[in-house]
py3Dmol code that shows the C-alpha trace and the ligand (Angstrom):
import py3Dmol

protein = """\
ATOM      1  CA  UNK A   1     -74.801   9.493  33.562  1.00  0.00           C
ATOM      2  CA  UNK A   2     -72.888   7.038  35.695  1.00  0.00           C
ATOM      3  CA  UNK A   3     -73.178   6.676  39.433  1.00  0.00           C
ATOM      4  CA  UNK A   4     -70.058   7.989  41.178  1.00  0.00           C
ATOM      5  CA  UNK A   5     -67.869   5.221  42.540  1.00  0.00           C
ATOM      6  CA  UNK A   6     -65.925   5.657  45.723  1.00  0.00           C
ATOM      7  CA  UNK A   7     -63.718   8.653  44.847  1.00  0.00           C
ATOM      8  CA  UNK A   8     -60.185   7.512  44.181  1.00  0.00           C
ATOM      9  CA  UNK A   9     -58.553  10.913  43.961  1.00  0.00           C
ATOM     10  CA  UNK A  10     -58.273  14.110  45.898  1.00  0.00           C
ATOM     11  CA  UNK A  11     -61.294  16.298  45.360  1.00  0.00           C
ATOM     12  CA  UNK A  12     -62.388  19.875  45.543  1.00  0.00           C
ATOM     13  CA  UNK A  13     -65.529  21.854  44.965  1.00  0.00           C
ATOM     14  CA  UNK A  14     -66.014  22.749  41.300  1.00  0.00           C
ATOM     15  CA  UNK A  15     -66.762  26.078  39.667  1.00  0.00           C
ATOM     16  CA  UNK A  16     -69.499  26.724  37.097  1.00  0.00           C
ATOM     17  CA  UNK A  17     -72.585  24.870  38.213  1.00  0.00           C
ATOM     18  CA  UNK A  18     -76.134  25.710  39.218  1.00  0.00           C
ATOM     19  CA  UNK A  19     -78.995  23.982  40.964  1.00  0.00           C
ATOM     20  CA  UNK A  20     -82.318  23.031  39.410  1.00  0.00           C
ATOM     21  CA  UNK A  21     -85.650  23.219  41.283  1.00  0.00           C
ATOM     22  CA  UNK A  22     -85.667  19.380  41.450  1.00  0.00           C
ATOM     23  CA  UNK A  23     -82.405  19.470  43.398  1.00  0.00           C
ATOM     24  CA  UNK A  24     -80.185  18.203  40.579  1.00  0.00           C
ATOM     25  CA  UNK A  25     -77.155  20.196  39.471  1.00  0.00           C
ATOM     26  CA  UNK A  26     -76.251  21.441  36.026  1.00  0.00           C
ATOM     27  CA  UNK A  27     -72.543  21.684  35.238  1.00  0.00           C
ATOM     28  CA  UNK A  28     -71.908  24.830  33.182  1.00  0.00           C
ATOM     29  CA  UNK A  29     -68.248  24.248  32.324  1.00  0.00           C
ATOM     30  CA  UNK A  30     -68.837  22.861  28.861  1.00  0.00           C
ATOM     31  CA  UNK A  31     -71.703  22.813  26.366  1.00  0.00           C
ATOM     32  CA  UNK A  32     -72.818  19.349  27.406  1.00  0.00           C
ATOM     33  CA  UNK A  33     -74.480  20.962  30.448  1.00  0.00           C
ATOM     34  CA  UNK A  34     -74.686  17.590  32.223  1.00  0.00           C
ATOM     35  CA  UNK A  35     -77.574  17.311  34.666  1.00  0.00           C
ATOM     36  CA  UNK A  36     -76.365  15.456  37.732  1.00  0.00           C
ATOM     37  CA  UNK A  37     -78.528  13.863  40.387  1.00  0.00           C
ATOM     38  CA  UNK A  38     -76.803  13.268  43.744  1.00  0.00           C
ATOM     39  CA  UNK A  39     -74.103  10.624  43.251  1.00  0.00           C
ATOM     40  CA  UNK A  40     -73.918  11.053  39.483  1.00  0.00           C
ATOM     41  CA  UNK A  41     -70.790  11.871  37.508  1.00  0.00           C
ATOM     42  CA  UNK A  42     -70.704  13.841  34.259  1.00  0.00           C
ATOM     43  CA  UNK A  43     -69.717  12.736  30.772  1.00  0.00           C
ATOM     44  CA  UNK A  44     -66.102  13.831  31.326  1.00  0.00           C
ATOM     45  CA  UNK A  45     -65.831  11.734  34.513  1.00  0.00           C
ATOM     46  CA  UNK A  46     -64.327  14.652  36.407  1.00  0.00           C
ATOM     47  CA  UNK A  47     -67.318  16.472  37.899  1.00  0.00           C
ATOM     48  CA  UNK A  48     -69.935  14.974  40.153  1.00  0.00           C
ATOM     49  CA  UNK A  49     -72.850  15.800  42.432  1.00  0.00           C
ATOM     50  CA  UNK A  50     -71.884  15.119  46.007  1.00  0.00           C
ATOM     51  CA  UNK A  51     -74.787  15.748  48.364  1.00  0.00           C
ATOM     52  CA  UNK A  52     -76.096  18.630  46.264  1.00  0.00           C
ATOM     53  CA  UNK A  53     -72.745  20.305  45.561  1.00  0.00           C
ATOM     54  CA  UNK A  54     -70.666  20.137  42.409  1.00  0.00           C
ATOM     55  CA  UNK A  55     -67.247  18.583  42.981  1.00  0.00           C
ATOM     56  CA  UNK A  56     -64.239  18.054  40.841  1.00  0.00           C
ATOM     57  CA  UNK A  57     -62.740  14.547  41.044  1.00  0.00           C
ATOM     58  CA  UNK A  58     -59.365  15.464  39.582  1.00  0.00           C
ATOM     59  CA  UNK A  59     -58.674  18.601  41.593  1.00  0.00           C
ATOM     60  CA  UNK A  60     -55.028  18.607  42.733  1.00  0.00           C
ATOM     61  CA  UNK A  61     -54.522  15.253  41.044  1.00  0.00           C
ATOM     62  CA  UNK A  62     -51.622  14.746  38.654  1.00  0.00           C
ATOM     63  CA  UNK A  63     -51.483  11.895  36.139  1.00  0.00           C
ATOM     64  CA  UNK A  64     -48.417  12.841  34.141  1.00  0.00           C
ATOM     65  CA  UNK A  65     -45.510  15.313  34.393  1.00  0.00           C
ATOM     66  CA  UNK A  66     -42.705  15.594  31.848  1.00  0.00           C
ATOM     67  CA  UNK A  67     -40.072  18.067  30.700  1.00  0.00           C
ATOM     68  CA  UNK A  68     -39.816  19.073  27.097  1.00  0.00           C
ATOM     69  CA  UNK A  69     -38.907  21.793  24.700  1.00  0.00           C
ATOM     70  CA  UNK A  70     -41.772  24.056  23.794  1.00  0.00           C
ATOM     71  CA  UNK A  71     -41.490  22.792  20.232  1.00  0.00           C
ATOM     72  CA  UNK A  72     -42.757  19.424  21.521  1.00  0.00           C
ATOM     73  CA  UNK A  73     -46.113  20.938  22.588  1.00  0.00           C
ATOM     74  CA  UNK A  74     -45.981  21.686  19.576  1.00  0.00           C
ATOM     75  CA  UNK A  75     -45.552  25.463  19.431  1.00  0.00           C
ATOM     76  CA  UNK A  76     -42.914  26.617  17.006  1.00  0.00           C
ATOM     77  CA  UNK A  77     -43.452  30.355  16.719  1.00  0.00           C
ATOM     78  CA  UNK A  78     -43.332  31.067  20.426  1.00  0.00           C
ATOM     79  CA  UNK A  79     -40.463  31.186  22.975  1.00  0.00           C
ATOM     80  CA  UNK A  80     -38.242  29.045  20.763  1.00  0.00           C
ATOM     81  CA  UNK A  81     -35.948  26.656  22.644  1.00  0.00           C
ATOM     82  CA  UNK A  82     -37.659  27.171  26.006  1.00  0.00           C
ATOM     83  CA  UNK A  83     -38.165  24.237  28.378  1.00  0.00           C
ATOM     84  CA  UNK A  84     -41.627  23.641  29.813  1.00  0.00           C
ATOM     85  CA  UNK A  85     -43.112  21.270  32.347  1.00  0.00           C
ATOM     86  CA  UNK A  86     -45.779  19.367  30.449  1.00  0.00           C
ATOM     87  CA  UNK A  87     -48.515  17.994  32.668  1.00  0.00           C
ATOM     88  CA  UNK A  88     -52.036  16.665  32.833  1.00  0.00           C
ATOM     89  CA  UNK A  89     -54.669  14.896  34.862  1.00  0.00           C
ATOM     90  CA  UNK A  90     -57.481  12.643  33.668  1.00  0.00           C
ATOM     91  CA  UNK A  91     -60.679  13.906  32.111  1.00  0.00           C
ATOM     92  CA  UNK A  92     -61.930  14.480  28.606  1.00  0.00           C
ATOM     93  CA  UNK A  93     -65.225  15.835  27.356  1.00  0.00           C
ATOM     94  CA  UNK A  94     -64.974  15.042  23.679  1.00  0.00           C
ATOM     95  CA  UNK A  95     -63.487  11.564  23.223  1.00  0.00           C
ATOM     96  CA  UNK A  96     -65.827   8.619  23.925  1.00  0.00           C
ATOM     97  CA  UNK A  97     -64.935   6.635  27.031  1.00  0.00           C
ATOM     98  CA  UNK A  98     -63.721   3.570  25.088  1.00  0.00           C
ATOM     99  CA  UNK A  99     -61.157   5.618  23.137  1.00  0.00           C
ATOM    100  CA  UNK A 100     -59.774   7.781  25.893  1.00  0.00           C
ATOM    101  CA  UNK A 101     -56.639   5.806  26.617  1.00  0.00           C
ATOM    102  CA  UNK A 102     -54.895   6.950  23.444  1.00  0.00           C
ATOM    103  CA  UNK A 103     -55.548  10.561  24.428  1.00  0.00           C
ATOM    104  CA  UNK A 104     -54.185  10.091  27.954  1.00  0.00           C
ATOM    105  CA  UNK A 105     -57.602  10.832  29.370  1.00  0.00           C
ATOM    106  CA  UNK A 106     -58.327   7.663  31.281  1.00  0.00           C
ATOM    107  CA  UNK A 107     -59.038   7.687  35.010  1.00  0.00           C
ATOM    108  CA  UNK A 108     -55.970   6.023  36.424  1.00  0.00           C
ATOM    109  CA  UNK A 109     -52.914   6.204  38.560  1.00  0.00           C
ATOM    110  CA  UNK A 110     -51.317   9.424  39.680  1.00  0.00           C
ATOM    111  CA  UNK A 111     -50.578  11.427  42.780  1.00  0.00           C
ATOM    112  CA  UNK A 112     -51.718  14.436  44.672  1.00  0.00           C
ATOM    113  CA  UNK A 113     -50.181  17.622  43.430  1.00  0.00           C
ATOM    114  CA  UNK A 114     -50.874  21.266  44.226  1.00  0.00           C
ATOM    115  CA  UNK A 115     -50.437  24.487  42.277  1.00  0.00           C
ATOM    116  CA  UNK A 116     -47.633  25.552  44.613  1.00  0.00           C
ATOM    117  CA  UNK A 117     -45.803  22.270  43.811  1.00  0.00           C
ATOM    118  CA  UNK A 118     -45.938  23.132  40.147  1.00  0.00           C
ATOM    119  CA  UNK A 119     -44.762  26.699  40.700  1.00  0.00           C
ATOM    120  CA  UNK A 120     -41.924  25.503  42.930  1.00  0.00           C
ATOM    121  CA  UNK A 121     -40.680  23.007  40.332  1.00  0.00           C
ATOM    122  CA  UNK A 122     -40.852  25.588  37.549  1.00  0.00           C
ATOM    123  CA  UNK A 123     -38.943  28.145  39.650  1.00  0.00           C
ATOM    124  CA  UNK A 124     -36.307  25.611  40.619  1.00  0.00           C
ATOM    125  CA  UNK A 125     -35.603  24.901  36.943  1.00  0.00           C
ATOM    126  CA  UNK A 126     -35.302  28.441  35.650  1.00  0.00           C
ATOM    127  CA  UNK A 127     -31.505  28.111  35.367  1.00  0.00           C
ATOM    128  CA  UNK A 128     -32.015  25.036  33.184  1.00  0.00           C
ATOM    129  CA  UNK A 129     -34.167  27.093  30.802  1.00  0.00           C
ATOM    130  CA  UNK A 130     -37.642  26.435  32.233  1.00  0.00           C
ATOM    131  CA  UNK A 131     -40.050  29.151  31.137  1.00  0.00           C
ATOM    132  CA  UNK A 132     -43.276  27.776  32.606  1.00  0.00           C
ATOM    133  CA  UNK A 133     -45.863  25.023  32.445  1.00  0.00           C
ATOM    134  CA  UNK A 134     -47.764  23.526  29.534  1.00  0.00           C
ATOM    135  CA  UNK A 135     -51.115  21.893  30.302  1.00  0.00           C
ATOM    136  CA  UNK A 136     -51.238  19.512  27.374  1.00  0.00           C
ATOM    137  CA  UNK A 137     -52.557  16.059  28.294  1.00  0.00           C
ATOM    138  CA  UNK A 138     -56.150  14.791  28.092  1.00  0.00           C
ATOM    139  CA  UNK A 139     -58.353  17.917  27.996  1.00  0.00           C
ATOM    140  CA  UNK A 140     -56.827  20.426  30.441  1.00  0.00           C
ATOM    141  CA  UNK A 141     -60.037  22.455  30.604  1.00  0.00           C
ATOM    142  CA  UNK A 142     -61.592  19.486  32.438  1.00  0.00           C
ATOM    143  CA  UNK A 143     -58.954  20.192  35.100  1.00  0.00           C
ATOM    144  CA  UNK A 144     -60.277  23.701  35.316  1.00  0.00           C
ATOM    145  CA  UNK A 145     -59.866  24.521  38.993  1.00  0.00           C
ATOM    146  CA  UNK A 146     -56.295  23.299  39.174  1.00  0.00           C
ATOM    147  CA  UNK A 147     -55.489  24.953  35.870  1.00  0.00           C
ATOM    148  CA  UNK A 148     -56.890  28.315  36.939  1.00  0.00           C
ATOM    149  CA  UNK A 149     -55.234  28.305  40.357  1.00  0.00           C
ATOM    150  CA  UNK A 150     -51.911  27.204  38.882  1.00  0.00           C
ATOM    151  CA  UNK A 151     -52.051  29.742  36.074  1.00  0.00           C
ATOM    152  CA  UNK A 152     -52.684  32.602  38.511  1.00  0.00           C
ATOM    153  CA  UNK A 153     -49.795  31.489  40.681  1.00  0.00           C
ATOM    154  CA  UNK A 154     -47.432  30.970  37.749  1.00  0.00           C
ATOM    155  CA  UNK A 155     -48.167  34.455  36.425  1.00  0.00           C
ATOM    156  CA  UNK A 156     -47.317  35.882  39.839  1.00  0.00           C
ATOM    157  CA  UNK A 157     -43.962  34.057  39.569  1.00  0.00           C
ATOM    158  CA  UNK A 158     -43.405  35.505  36.087  1.00  0.00           C
ATOM    159  CA  UNK A 159     -43.665  32.077  34.485  1.00  0.00           C
ATOM    160  CA  UNK A 160     -45.529  31.334  31.274  1.00  0.00           C
ATOM    161  CA  UNK A 161     -48.729  29.342  30.993  1.00  0.00           C
ATOM    162  CA  UNK A 162     -49.379  27.224  27.919  1.00  0.00           C
ATOM    163  CA  UNK A 163     -52.557  25.362  27.159  1.00  0.00           C
ATOM    164  CA  UNK A 164     -53.494  22.679  24.625  1.00  0.00           C
ATOM    165  CA  UNK A 165     -57.207  22.286  24.120  1.00  0.00           C
ATOM    166  CA  UNK A 166     -59.825  20.971  21.739  1.00  0.00           C
ATOM    167  CA  UNK A 167     -61.926  23.970  22.695  1.00  0.00           C
ATOM    168  CA  UNK A 168     -65.185  22.360  23.761  1.00  0.00           C
ATOM    169  CA  UNK A 169     -65.868  24.722  26.630  1.00  0.00           C
ATOM    170  CA  UNK A 170     -68.359  27.438  27.487  1.00  0.00           C
ATOM    171  CA  UNK A 171     -67.513  31.055  26.840  1.00  0.00           C
ATOM    172  CA  UNK A 172     -67.423  32.326  30.425  1.00  0.00           C
ATOM    173  CA  UNK A 173     -64.913  29.801  31.836  1.00  0.00           C
ATOM    174  CA  UNK A 174     -62.630  30.379  28.851  1.00  0.00           C
ATOM    175  CA  UNK A 175     -62.934  34.151  29.110  1.00  0.00           C
ATOM    176  CA  UNK A 176     -62.029  34.091  32.809  1.00  0.00           C
ATOM    177  CA  UNK A 177     -59.006  31.898  32.186  1.00  0.00           C
ATOM    178  CA  UNK A 178     -57.548  33.810  29.233  1.00  0.00           C
ATOM    179  CA  UNK A 179     -55.843  36.651  31.174  1.00  0.00           C
ATOM    180  CA  UNK A 180     -53.591  34.017  32.764  1.00  0.00           C
ATOM    181  CA  UNK A 181     -52.688  32.151  29.578  1.00  0.00           C
ATOM    182  CA  UNK A 182     -49.809  33.079  27.246  1.00  0.00           C
ATOM    183  CA  UNK A 183     -50.028  30.611  24.405  1.00  0.00           C
ATOM    184  CA  UNK A 184     -52.477  28.012  23.139  1.00  0.00           C
ATOM    185  CA  UNK A 185     -52.283  24.987  20.900  1.00  0.00           C
ATOM    186  CA  UNK A 186     -55.782  24.522  19.552  1.00  0.00           C
ATOM    187  CA  UNK A 187     -56.675  21.047  18.273  1.00  0.00           C
ATOM    188  CA  UNK A 188     -58.984  21.416  15.316  1.00  0.00           C
ATOM    189  CA  UNK A 189     -59.753  17.877  14.175  1.00  0.00           C
ATOM    190  CA  UNK A 190     -61.775  18.757  11.088  1.00  0.00           C
ATOM    191  CA  UNK A 191     -63.765  21.492   9.463  1.00  0.00           C
ATOM    192  CA  UNK A 192     -66.872  19.379   9.407  1.00  0.00           C
ATOM    193  CA  UNK A 193     -69.793  19.487  11.806  1.00  0.00           C
ATOM    194  CA  UNK A 194     -70.721  15.846  10.995  1.00  0.00           C
ATOM    195  CA  UNK A 195     -67.213  14.730  12.008  1.00  0.00           C
ATOM    196  CA  UNK A 196     -67.554  16.397  15.384  1.00  0.00           C
ATOM    197  CA  UNK A 197     -71.102  15.189  15.878  1.00  0.00           C
ATOM    198  CA  UNK A 198     -70.434  11.559  14.899  1.00  0.00           C
ATOM    199  CA  UNK A 199     -66.928  11.022  16.259  1.00  0.00           C
ATOM    200  CA  UNK A 200     -66.767  13.306  19.249  1.00  0.00           C
ATOM    201  CA  UNK A 201     -70.386  13.902  20.107  1.00  0.00           C
ATOM    202  CA  UNK A 202     -69.918  17.639  20.365  1.00  0.00           C
ATOM    203  CA  UNK A 203     -71.240  20.676  18.543  1.00  0.00           C
ATOM    204  CA  UNK A 204     -68.813  22.058  15.969  1.00  0.00           C
ATOM    205  CA  UNK A 205     -70.296  25.540  16.335  1.00  0.00           C
ATOM    206  CA  UNK A 206     -69.152  25.635  19.984  1.00  0.00           C
ATOM    207  CA  UNK A 207     -65.634  24.606  18.970  1.00  0.00           C
ATOM    208  CA  UNK A 208     -65.455  27.414  16.412  1.00  0.00           C
ATOM    209  CA  UNK A 209     -66.674  29.917  19.006  1.00  0.00           C
ATOM    210  CA  UNK A 210     -63.836  28.965  21.339  1.00  0.00           C
ATOM    211  CA  UNK A 211     -61.307  29.181  18.508  1.00  0.00           C
ATOM    212  CA  UNK A 212     -62.608  32.628  17.610  1.00  0.00           C
ATOM    213  CA  UNK A 213     -62.359  33.845  21.200  1.00  0.00           C
ATOM    214  CA  UNK A 214     -58.727  32.701  21.343  1.00  0.00           C
ATOM    215  CA  UNK A 215     -57.847  34.151  17.950  1.00  0.00           C
ATOM    216  CA  UNK A 216     -59.232  37.545  18.919  1.00  0.00           C
ATOM    217  CA  UNK A 217     -57.483  37.554  22.293  1.00  0.00           C
ATOM    218  CA  UNK A 218     -53.886  38.429  23.139  1.00  0.00           C
ATOM    219  CA  UNK A 219     -52.699  34.830  23.470  1.00  0.00           C
ATOM    220  CA  UNK A 220     -50.251  33.354  20.973  1.00  0.00           C
ATOM    221  CA  UNK A 221     -52.247  30.794  18.973  1.00  0.00           C
ATOM    222  CA  UNK A 222     -51.166  27.826  16.877  1.00  0.00           C
ATOM    223  CA  UNK A 223     -53.635  25.358  15.401  1.00  0.00           C
ATOM    224  CA  UNK A 224     -53.029  21.618  15.191  1.00  0.00           C
ATOM    225  CA  UNK A 225     -54.871  18.810  13.481  1.00  0.00           C
ATOM    226  CA  UNK A 226     -54.162  15.481  15.224  1.00  0.00           C
ATOM    227  CA  UNK A 227     -54.328  13.063  12.306  1.00  0.00           C
ATOM    228  CA  UNK A 228     -56.610  10.071  12.778  1.00  0.00           C
ATOM    229  CA  UNK A 229     -55.967   7.552   9.984  1.00  0.00           C
ATOM    230  CA  UNK A 230     -58.955   7.118   7.718  1.00  0.00           C
ATOM    231  CA  UNK A 231     -61.003   9.720   9.600  1.00  0.00           C
ATOM    232  CA  UNK A 232     -59.553  13.163   8.949  1.00  0.00           C
ATOM    233  CA  UNK A 233     -56.381  12.620   6.909  1.00  0.00           C
ATOM    234  CA  UNK A 234     -57.543  13.095   3.329  1.00  0.00           C
ATOM    235  CA  UNK A 235     -55.875  16.085   1.645  1.00  0.00           C
ATOM    236  CA  UNK A 236     -59.300  17.618   0.955  1.00  0.00           C
ATOM    237  CA  UNK A 237     -60.128  17.425   4.693  1.00  0.00           C
ATOM    238  CA  UNK A 238     -56.977  19.341   5.474  1.00  0.00           C
ATOM    239  CA  UNK A 239     -57.562  21.850   2.662  1.00  0.00           C
ATOM    240  CA  UNK A 240     -60.982  22.681   4.171  1.00  0.00           C
ATOM    241  CA  UNK A 241     -59.388  23.436   7.545  1.00  0.00           C
ATOM    242  CA  UNK A 242     -56.625  25.511   5.946  1.00  0.00           C
ATOM    243  CA  UNK A 243     -59.109  27.498   3.863  1.00  0.00           C
ATOM    244  CA  UNK A 244     -61.195  28.316   6.945  1.00  0.00           C
ATOM    245  CA  UNK A 245     -58.134  29.406   8.915  1.00  0.00           C
ATOM    246  CA  UNK A 246     -56.755  31.540   6.103  1.00  0.00           C
ATOM    247  CA  UNK A 247     -60.080  33.215   5.468  1.00  0.00           C
ATOM    248  CA  UNK A 248     -60.817  34.006   9.102  1.00  0.00           C
ATOM    249  CA  UNK A 249     -57.413  34.454  10.733  1.00  0.00           C
ATOM    250  CA  UNK A 250     -55.039  35.074   7.843  1.00  0.00           C
ATOM    251  CA  UNK A 251     -52.589  32.771   6.032  1.00  0.00           C
ATOM    252  CA  UNK A 252     -49.802  33.355   8.569  1.00  0.00           C
ATOM    253  CA  UNK A 253     -51.424  31.466  11.422  1.00  0.00           C
ATOM    254  CA  UNK A 254     -49.078  28.559  12.352  1.00  0.00           C
ATOM    255  CA  UNK A 255     -50.673  25.218  11.487  1.00  0.00           C
ATOM    256  CA  UNK A 256     -49.470  21.728  12.475  1.00  0.00           C
ATOM    257  CA  UNK A 257     -50.327  18.282  11.215  1.00  0.00           C
ATOM    258  CA  UNK A 258     -49.743  16.024  14.188  1.00  0.00           C
ATOM    259  CA  UNK A 259     -48.695  12.473  13.363  1.00  0.00           C
ATOM    260  CA  UNK A 260     -51.115   9.732  14.452  1.00  0.00           C
ATOM    261  CA  UNK A 261     -50.626   8.165  17.914  1.00  0.00           C
ATOM    262  CA  UNK A 262     -47.803   5.610  17.891  1.00  0.00           C
ATOM    263  CA  UNK A 263     -45.995   7.171  14.903  1.00  0.00           C
ATOM    264  CA  UNK A 264     -42.751   8.663  16.233  1.00  0.00           C
ATOM    265  CA  UNK A 265     -41.568  10.351  13.059  1.00  0.00           C
ATOM    266  CA  UNK A 266     -42.295  10.770   9.392  1.00  0.00           C
ATOM    267  CA  UNK A 267     -39.120   8.938   8.367  1.00  0.00           C
ATOM    268  CA  UNK A 268     -40.165   5.772  10.237  1.00  0.00           C
ATOM    269  CA  UNK A 269     -43.610   5.581   8.663  1.00  0.00           C
ATOM    270  CA  UNK A 270     -44.562   3.146   5.879  1.00  0.00           C
ATOM    271  CA  UNK A 271     -44.098   4.861   2.485  1.00  0.00           C
ATOM    272  CA  UNK A 272     -47.804   5.035   1.613  1.00  0.00           C
ATOM    273  CA  UNK A 273     -48.699   6.669   4.965  1.00  0.00           C
ATOM    274  CA  UNK A 274     -45.818   9.081   4.648  1.00  0.00           C
ATOM    275  CA  UNK A 275     -46.990   9.961   1.147  1.00  0.00           C
ATOM    276  CA  UNK A 276     -50.500  10.622   2.418  1.00  0.00           C
ATOM    277  CA  UNK A 277     -49.239  12.974   5.107  1.00  0.00           C
ATOM    278  CA  UNK A 278     -47.042  14.792   2.604  1.00  0.00           C
ATOM    279  CA  UNK A 279     -50.101  15.269   0.384  1.00  0.00           C
ATOM    280  CA  UNK A 280     -51.969  16.716   3.390  1.00  0.00           C
ATOM    281  CA  UNK A 281     -49.055  19.061   4.089  1.00  0.00           C
ATOM    282  CA  UNK A 282     -49.021  20.150   0.438  1.00  0.00           C
ATOM    283  CA  UNK A 283     -52.774  20.806   0.550  1.00  0.00           C
ATOM    284  CA  UNK A 284     -52.370  22.987   3.652  1.00  0.00           C
ATOM    285  CA  UNK A 285     -49.196  24.607   2.336  1.00  0.00           C
ATOM    286  CA  UNK A 286     -50.930  25.762  -0.825  1.00  0.00           C
ATOM    287  CA  UNK A 287     -53.192  27.929   1.379  1.00  0.00           C
ATOM    288  CA  UNK A 288     -51.258  28.692   4.583  1.00  0.00           C
ATOM    289  CA  UNK A 289     -47.711  30.032   4.872  1.00  0.00           C
ATOM    290  CA  UNK A 290     -46.586  28.253   8.050  1.00  0.00           C
ATOM    291  CA  UNK A 291     -47.314  24.531   7.942  1.00  0.00           C
ATOM    292  CA  UNK A 292     -45.460  21.999  10.115  1.00  0.00           C
ATOM    293  CA  UNK A 293     -45.522  18.239  10.535  1.00  0.00           C
ATOM    294  CA  UNK A 294     -45.209  17.606  14.258  1.00  0.00           C
TER     295      UNK A 294
END
"""
ligand_1 = """\
8
SF4
S -67.464 19.600 32.101
Fe -68.002 17.433 32.303
S -69.708 17.353 33.769
Fe -69.487 19.479 33.057
S -70.928 19.645 31.349
Fe -68.942 19.125 30.469
S -68.912 16.874 30.321
Fe -70.585 17.429 31.695
"""
view = py3Dmol.view(width=600, height=400)
view.addModel(protein, "pdb")
view.setStyle({"model": 0}, {"cartoon": {"style": "trace"}})
view.addModel(ligand_1, "xyz")
view.setStyle({"model": 1}, {"stick": {}})
view.zoomTo()
view.show()
């Protein structure tokens, strides 16, 4: 644990925590169950013990806000052509601190922003085709309080709520959120518990539990594998994921291979990298019916 520095963002009390007899707090949002002494901040950098109460450091704090077509989430079998507000704060519970920048999860600049601001912007853009908000940057579940409050408000305004997550979260927070979510992009990096343990320091079993809960719910679900060169981009890695998805959720589940960070499109990639990705797509396409390179 790290000692909390002077808070640099707006804060709010956090949900899902309990107190130990020694006075420390346990955060129950994700399976890390960080134990926090007063002044300490959790692994994700977003939740901390402030004088015996659990607080969220990124509550009502916006790091990035963009417009985009829903296909850019990517979701391709849902609300085709719709415009969404894509947004995020800082906070990530699965990528090591040193690597967070490439996932947009670093603690950094931003501005205060409230759920009603988000709802107002969405409503003002309905005529331009806006259908709702997509919480897609860093790990949105580490922005839980803002996400939940915004989702409830957006549903009241008849707007859609879209979530992108790597699914390392406890069952109860996810269950409580689901009634307010319409569609999910689930990032499944590998079908390999050693990959998750060694690269992301999380339990693969917990990730699969979250995926199962989503697949059995009413939300529209698409699965994505963000390709990390040399780590999860061998065709046999992708075939293992595809086989698991087909066996458990049927071969029609939409599946995306997401190009590595910094690679804008397949056509601009060096030939050998492009060939590798095409081999991955072929491996997935031999098992699943709806495979996309995003
Ligand atoms: S949400 Fe953050 S503070 Fe809470 S258990 Fe997970 S990593 Fe730790």
